[in-house]
C-alpha positions in Angstrom: 12.2 -20.0 5.2 15.3 -20.1 7.1 17.1 -23.5 7.0 17.9 -23.1 10.7 14.5 -22.5 12.4 11.8 -23.3 9.9 10.2 -19.9 10.3 9.6 -17.4 7.5 11.8 -14.4 7.5 10.0 -11.0 7.5 10.4 -9.0 4.3 12.8 -6.1 4.4 10.6 -4.2 1.9 8.6 -1.5 3.7 6.0 1.0 2.8 8.7 3.6 2.6 10.5 1.3 0.2 7.5 1.4 -2.1 7.9 5.1 -2.4 11.4 4.6 -3.8 10.1 2.0 -6.2 7.4 4.3 -7.5 9.8 7.2 -7.8 12.5 5.2 -9.7 10.2 2.8 -11.7 7.5 5.1 -13.1 6.4 2.6 -15.7 5.8 -0.2 -13.3 2.5 -1.9 -14.0 2.6 -5.1 -11.9 3.6 -5.5 -8.3 4.0 -8.9 -6.6 6.0 -8.9 -3.4 6.4 -9.7 0.3 5.9 -6.5 2.2 6.4 -5.5 5.8 3.6 -3.0 6.3 3.7 -3.2 10.1 5.4 0.3 10.3 3.7 3.3 8.8 6.1 6.1 7.9 5.6 9.0 10.3 4.7 12.1 8.3 2.0 14.7 8.0 2.9 15.0 4.3 1.7 12.9 1.3 3.2 9.4 1.7 4.8 9.4 -1.7 6.0 13.1 -1.5 3.8 13.6 -4.6 5.1 10.6 -6.5 2.3 8.3 -7.7 1.9 5.3 -9.9 -1.4 5.4 -11.7 -0.8 2.2 -13.7 -1.1 -0.3 -10.8 -4.6 -1.4 -10.0 -3.8 -4.7 -8.2 -1.1 -5.6 -5.8 -0.3 -9.1 -4.8 1.2 -9.4 -1.3 2.7 -12.6 0.1 3.2 -13.2 3.8 3.0 -9.5 4.5 2.3 -8.4 8.1 0.5 -5.2 9.0 -0.9 -3.7 12.2 -3.1 -0.8 11.1 -5.1 -1.6 7.9 -6.7 1.8 7.6 -3.3 3.6 7.8 -1.9 1.2 5.2 -4.9 1.8 2.9 -4.4 5.6 3.3 -0.7 5.2 2.4 -1.3 2.9 -0.6 -4.3 4.9 -1.9 -2.1 8.0 -2.2 0.8 6.2 -3.8 -1.3 4.1 -6.1 -4.5 6.2 -6.9 -6.0 3.5 -9.1 -5.4 0.6 -6.8 -8.7 -1.3 -6.3 -7.6 -4.8 -5.4 -5.1 -6.5 -3.1 -4.6 -10.2 -3.4 -2.9 -12.0 -0.5 -1.4 -15.4 0.2 -0.5 -14.4 3.7 -0.4 -17.0 6.4 -3.2 -16.1 8.8 -1.2 -16.4 12.0 -2.0 -12.8 13.0 -5.2 -12.3 11.0 -3.3 -10.8 8.2 -5.7 -12.0 5.5 -8.6 -10.2 7.2 -6.4 -7.1 7.7 -5.5 -7.0 4.0 -9.2 -7.4 3.1 -9.9 -4.4 5.3 -7.2 -2.4 3.4 -8.8 -3.4 0.1 -12.3 -2.5 1.2 -11.1 1.0 2.4 -9.4 1.8 -0.9 -12.6 2.8 -2.8 -13.6 5.2 -0.1 -10.2 6.8 0.2 -9.9 7.2 -3.6 -13.3 9.0 -3.6 -12.1 11.3 -0.8 -8.8 12.0 -2.5 -10.7 12.9 -5.8 -13.0 15.2 -3.9 -10.0 17.0 -2.4 -8.4 17.4 -5.8 -11.6 18.8 -7.2 -11.9 21.3 -4.3 -8.3 22.4 -4.8 -8.9 22.9 -8.5 -12.1 24.9 -7.7 -10.2 27.1 -5.2 -7.6 27.9 -7.9 -10.2 29.0 -10.3 
């Protein structure tokens, strides 16, 4: 909180910042952070550019705003293929707790689709 206005400051950590974290900290196994997930990086490529962290299964987010839960889930499921749980302590001013629950609920379906795509790609190579 800012001493001047009593409001929480928005985190400067973005989804794009998570890519750098995964790229430069490949052994990371726990992630607890405040995240600004309100902006989805614009790209038709894989969000992590191929970098993934398969160690992280749970992310704890604190006061982390987001606008598009499905886009956030798609981004996170590519970057963290084994992610199954998101725990939040978000203030619910903008319905963020429900939005993060939507992200968490979409992760299983997205992981299944990504696995199918990998299997199809592998079959095409054979």
